C-alpha positions in Angstrom: -32.3 -13.0 5.6 -32.4 -11.4 2.1 -28.6 -10.7 0.1 -28.9 -7.7 -2.0 -26.9 -8.0 -5.5 -26.2 -4.2 -7.0 -24.6 -4.0 -10.4 -24.3 -1.3 -12.7 -26.3 -1.0 -15.6 -24.3 -1.4 -18.7 -21.0 -2.8 -19.2 -18.7 -3.5 -22.7 -15.8 -6.0 -23.0 -12.9 -6.6 -25.5 -10.3 -5.1 -27.4 -11.6 -1.3 -29.1 -14.7 -1.3 -26.9 -14.3 2.3 -26.5 -15.5 2.9 -29.5 -18.9 2.5 -28.2 -18.2 5.8 -26.1 -20.0 8.3 -28.7 -23.2 6.5 -29.1 -23.9 5.3 -25.7 -23.2 9.6 -25.0 -25.8 10.2 -28.1 -28.5 7.8 -26.3 -28.1 9.1 -23.3 -28.5 12.8 -24.3 -25.0 13.8 -22.9 -23.6 16.4 -24.1 -20.0 17.6 -22.4 -17.7 15.3 -20.4 -15.5 16.1 -17.3 -12.8 13.9 -17.9 -11.2 12.6 -14.5 -7.6 11.1 -14.7 -4.5 11.4 -13.9 -1.1 13.6 -15.3 0.6 10.3 -15.8 -1.9 9.0 -18.2 -2.5 12.2 -19.8 1.8 12.5 -20.1 1.9 8.9 -21.6 -1.2 9.9 -24.0 -3.5 6.7 -22.5 -6.1 9.4 -21.8 -5.9 10.7 -25.1 -7.0 7.0 -26.6 -10.3 8.3 -25.2 -10.3 11.8 -25.9 -9.6 11.0 -29.4 -13.0 9.3 -29.8 -14.5 12.2 -28.1 -13.1 14.8 -30.2 -13.7 12.1 -33.5 -17.0 12.6 -32.5 -17.3 16.1 -31.9 -18.2 15.4 -28.0 -17.0 18.5 -25.9 -14.7 17.3 -22.6 -12.9 19.2 -20.2 -9.6 17.6 -18.3 -9.5 17.3 -14.8 -6.2 15.2 -13.7 -5.3 16.9 -10.2 -5.4 12.6 -8.8 -2.9 11.3 -7.1 -2.7 7.5 -6.8 -4.3 7.8 -3.5 -6.7 10.4 -3.9 -6.8 12.8 -1.5 -10.4 15.0 0.2 -8.4 18.0 -1.5 -8.5 16.1 -4.7 -12.3 15.4 -4.7 -13.2 19.1 -3.5 -11.3 20.9 -6.4 -12.7 18.2 -8.9 -16.4 19.7 -7.5 -15.5 23.1 -8.0 -13.8 22.6 -11.6 -17.1 20.3 -12.5 -19.5 22.6 -11.7 -17.5 24.9 -13.9 -17.0 23.2 -16.8 -20.8 22.9 -17.4 -20.3 19.1 -18.2 -23.2 16.8 -17.4 -21.5 13.2 -17.1 -18.5 12.3 -15.4 -15.7 10.2 -17.7 -13.2 8.5 -15.5 -10.2 6.9 -17.4 -7.5 5.1 -15.2 -7.0 2.9 -12.5 -9.1 3.0 -9.0 -7.8 6.5 -8.0 -9.1 8.3 -11.0 -12.8 6.3 -10.9 -13.1 7.0 -7.1 -12.1 10.4 -7.0 -14.7 10.8 -10.1 -17.4 9.0 -7.9 -16.8 11.1 -5.2 -17.1 14.4 -7.0 -20.2 12.6 -8.6 -21.6 12.4 -5.4 -20.7 15.4 -3.7 -21.9 17.2 -6.5 -25.6 15.8 -6.1 -25.3 16.3 -2.3 -23.9 19.1 -1.2 -24.6 18.1 2.4 -22.1 16.1 2.2 -19.2 18.8 1.0 -16.8 18.2 3.6 -16.7 14.4 2.0 -15.2 13.2 5.4 -19.4 12.4 6.4 -19.2 10.3 3.4 -16.7 7.9 5.5 -19.1 4.4 5.7 -22.3 4.0 4.7 -23.9 7.6 3.9 -27.6 8.7 3.9 -27.3 9.9 0.5 -30.1 11.0 -1.5 -29.5 11.4 -4.9 -27.8 9.7 -7.3 -24.3 10.6 -8.6 -23.6 12.1 -11.8 -23.7 10.5 -14.1 -20.2 8.3 -14.7 -18.9 6.4 -17.8 -15.6 4.6 -16.8 -12.8 3.5 -18.6 -10.5 1.4 -16.3 -6.7 1.4 -17.3 -5.7 -0.9 -14.9 -6.9 -5.0 -13.9 -7.5 -5.0 -10.3 -9.6 -2.1 -8.5 -13.3 -3.2 -10.2 -14.7 0.4 -9.1 -16.2 0.3 -12.2 -18.4 -2.2 -11.2 -18.3 -1.6 -7.4 -20.5 0.4 -4.8 -17.5 1.9 -3.3 -14.8 4.2 -3.0 -11.9 4.9 -1.1 -11.0 8.6 -0.5 -7.2 9.6 1.9 -7.9 12.3 4.7 -4.6 13.6 5.1 -5.0 15.2 7.8 -6.4 12.3 10.0 -3.6 9.9 8.2 -6.6 7.3 7.3 -8.4 5.6 4.1 -11.9 6.7 4.1 -13.8 3.7 2.8 -17.2 5.4 0.9 -20.1 2.7 0.3 -23.0 3.6 -1.9 -25.2 2.0 -4.3 -25.6 5.6 -5.7 -22.3 5.8 -7.1 -22.3 3.0 -9.3 -21.2 4.2 -12.9 -23.8 3.8 -15.5 -21.9 2.7 -18.7 -18.2 0.9 -17.8 -16.0 -0.1 -21.1 -13.7 -2.5 -19.8 -11.3 -2.7 -23.2 -7.9 -4.5 -22.7 -6.0 -2.4 -25.4 -6.5 0.5 -22.4 -4.3 -1.7 -20.2 -1.5 -3.1 -22.5 0.4 -0.3 -21.8 0.1 -0.5 -18.4 4.1 -1.5 -16.4 5.0 -4.7 -15.1 5.2 -3.5 -11.8 1.8 -2.3 -12.1 0.2 -4.8 -13.7 1.4 -7.8 -11.2 -0.2 -5.2 -8.4 -3.3 -4.7 -9.4 -3.6 -8.1 -10.6 -2.8 -9.3 -7.2 -5.6 -6.8 -5.7 -8.1 -8.4 -7.6 -7.3 -12.0 -6.6 -7.4 -10.3 -2.7 -10.8 -8.7 -4.1 -12.1 -12.2 -5.6 -10.4 -14.8 -2.2 -12.0 -11.9 0.6 -14.9 -11.5 -1.3 -15.2 -15.8 -1.2 -14.6 -16.0 2.4 -16.3 -13.0 4.0 -19.2 -13.7 6.3 -21.5 -12.3 4.2 -20.6 -14.3 1.0 -23.3 -16.6 -0.2 -24.0 -18.5 -3.7 -24.4 -15.9 -6.1 -20.9 -13.9 -5.0 -19.3 -17.0 -4.6 -20.0 -18.0 -8.5 -18.4 -14.7 -9.0 -15.4 -14.8 -6.7 -14.1 -18.3 -7.4 -14.3 -17.6 -11.7 -12.3 -14.0 -10.8 -9.7 -16.7 -8.8 -9.5 -19.2 -11.6 -9.0 -16.5 -14.2 -6.6 -14.7 -12.6 -4.6 -17.8 -12.0 -4.4 -18.1 -15.6 -3.8 -15.1 -17.3 -2.2 -12.8 -14.7 1.7 -14.0 -14.7 1.3 -14.0 -18.8 -0.4 -10.6 -18.3 2.9 -9.1 -16.7 5.3 -10.9 -19.0 3.6 -10.9 -22.3 1.9 -6.7 -22.0 1.0 -7.0 -25.3 -1.1 -9.9 -25.2 -4.5 -8.8 -25.5 -5.7 -12.2 -24.3 -4.3 -12.0 -20.9 -5.2 -8.5 -20.9 -8.9 -9.5 -22.0 -8.9 -11.9 -19.7 -7.7 -10.2 -16.4 -10.2 -7.3 -17.2 -13.2 -9.6 -17.1 -11.8 -11.5 -13.9 -11.4 -8.3 -12.0 -14.4 -7.1 -12.5 -16.4 -10.1 -11.7 -14.4 -10.0 -8.5 -15.9 -6.6 -8.2 -19.3 -8.2 -8.7 -19.0 -10.5 -5.9 -17.0 -8.5 -2.7 -19.1 -5.2 -4.0 -22.1 -7.0 -2.1 -20.9 -8.8 0.5 -17.4 -7.2 1.6 -14.1 -8.0 2.4 -11.7 -8.1 5.0 -8.4 -7.3 6.9 -6.3 -7.7 4.2 -7.9 -4.4 3.1 -8.4 -2.9 6.6 -4.3 -3.7 6.9 -3.8 -2.4 3.4 -5.7 0.8 4.0 -3.4 1.6 6.9 -0.4 0.7 4.7 -1.9 3.4 2.1 -2.9 5.9 4.7 0.3 6.3 6.4 3.1 5.2 4.2 1.3 5.9 0.4 1.9 2.0 -0.2 0.1 1.7 -3.5 -3.0 -0.2 -2.7 -2.5 -3.0 -5.2 1.1 -3.8 -3.4 0.0 -3.5 0.3 -2.6 -5.7 -0.8 -0.5 -8.3 -2.2 1.9 -8.9 0.4 -0.4 -8.9 2.9 -2.9 -11.8 1.3 -0.8 -14.7 2.4 -0.2 -13.9 6.3 -4.2 -12.9 6.2 -5.0 -16.4 4.3 -3.2 -18.5 7.0 -4.4 -16.2 9.9 -8.2 -17.1 8.6 -8.0 -20.7 7.3 -9.9 -22.0 10.5 -12.7 -20.0 10.1 -13.2 -20.7 6.3 -15.0 -24.6 6.5 -14.3 -26.3 3.2 -13.6 -22.9 0.8 -9.8 -23.0 0.9 -10.0 -26.3 -1.0 -11.9 -24.4 -3.9 -9.6 -21.9 -3.4 -6.5 -24.4 -4.0 -8.1 -25.5 -7.1 -9.3 -22.6 -9.3 -5.5 -21.7 -8.3 -4.8 -24.5 -10.8 -3.7 -27.2 -7.3 -3.5 -30.8 -8.7 -5.5 -33.3 -6.6 -7.3 -31.4 -3.9 -10.2 -33.5 -3.2 -7.4 -36.4 -2.0 -5.8 -33.8 0.2 -7.1 -33.3 4.0 -8.5 -30.1 5.2 -5.3 -29.3 6.6 -3.4 -30.2 3.0 -5.7 -28.0 0.6 -5.3 -24.8 3.6 -1.7 -24.9 2.9 -1.9 -25.4 -0.7 -3.9 -22.7 -1.0 -1.7 -20.2 0.8 1.4 -21.4 -1.2 -0.4 -21.3 -4.5 -0.8 -17.6 -3.8 2.6 -17.4 -2.4 4.0 -18.8 -5.6 2.1 -16.5 -8.2 3.3 -13.4 -6.0 6.9 -14.0 -5.9 6.6 -15.1 -9.5 5.3 -11.7 -10.5 7.5 -9.9 -8.0 5.8 -8.9 -5.2 7.4 -7.8 -2.0 6.8 -10.5 0.7 8.0 -8.1 3.3 6.6 -5.0 5.3 10.2 -3.7 5.3 10.9 -4.0 1.7 7.9 -1.2 1.2 9.4 1.4 3.9 7.3 -0.1 6.8 8.7 1.0 10.3 8.4 -1.7 13.0 7.4 1.4 15.5 4.4 1.9 13.6 2.7 -1.5 14.0 1.0 -1.3 17.0 -0.4 2.2 15.5 -1.0 0.4 12.4 -3.2 -2.3 13.7 -5.5 -0.4 16.2 -6.1 1.9 12.6 -6.9 -1.6 11.2 -8.8 -2.9 13.9 -11.3 0.3 13.6 -11.2 0.1 9.4 -14.7 -0.6 8.2 -14.0 -3.8 6.4 -12.4 -5.7 9.6 -16.3 -6.6 10.6 -16.4 -8.7 7.3 -13.3 -10.8 8.0 -14.4 -14.6 8.6 -12.3 -15.0 11.6 -13.0 -12.7 14.4 -10.2 -10.8 15.1 -8.7 -8.6 17.6 -5.8 -5.6 18.0 -3.6 -8.3 19.6 -4.2 -10.7 16.7 -4.1 -7.6 13.5 -0.2 -6.9 15.3 0.3 -10.1 15.2 -0.2 -10.4 11.6 1.9 -7.2 11.4 5.1 -8.7 13.0 5.0 -12.0 10.7 4.5 -9.8 7.8 7.1 -7.0 8.4 10.8 -9.4 7.9 
């Protein structure tokens, strides 16, 4: 069996890293940027930090801010039309996963017009051409969309999230600058950080995991355990912000190549039906799914517990270190204010059977370490409900 690793071409890390953008743009002979972001980042002048760099370098740009927190097919289609009209030759995505996912979809559809319906991109699509070049500047530390081959678009008509997997969408350049993350509010920092932890734990335990991706995911777990609470409670602590920026990035390096599991399957459904922020959905569900998956994870929960900071794991029985790993995740989640039950985020008990059916069909389900069923997923939803 061959294990494949796909990573982006170039990334920069550290405070002030956005200042390298003009040199990279010039070196790649780009002439005009199509800036994909959202209205909140424009309103609070976060996107302006990057556009000012463009202005000072004399690089023309056009802003597209029609991006929803759970981006839709309409967001993509409108963006494709505006990109064509802009005469830009590269896309500059500024924001969290929503902006970066929208940018990826715009870039793929632009260069692969046979997929203009967007729906046909779900799963692993047979695209022929690489995306329009994308430079990604994340403003959150969670999704790792700047280094992954995945993007997620909501089909509002079908009430579902489409997970699209395509190595041709990966950004050519990523700028992970903690100064771009310092304005994240407490709740968003917490949710996106737990999203990164979910990526790391699912990427570490998924069926496709192997030694190289294990290396990435374990380091990500360690960094998140060390830095997330500080980033939440000390928003201007650039060391914690940078630690989280690196953690979520390397988690993405792993899961992008080996897949995820039913935490994501179940979270996608909450986002589609209730518009629940993805990080919140993942964070809430993670401990319940970890408990369910434990019998199929061998000794891996011992290493999760160790990297979460649990002491003396080598003296524990398998049952003890599995419980310790779950409890460490719950403790961090509670400390940073993550909701613990679905009822707290507006889920309805009568919807749970439908959600379970949807989750079972999700593209992430086959990667789950434990074979599952609609009935099992429904049982997890019920356990997490109230």
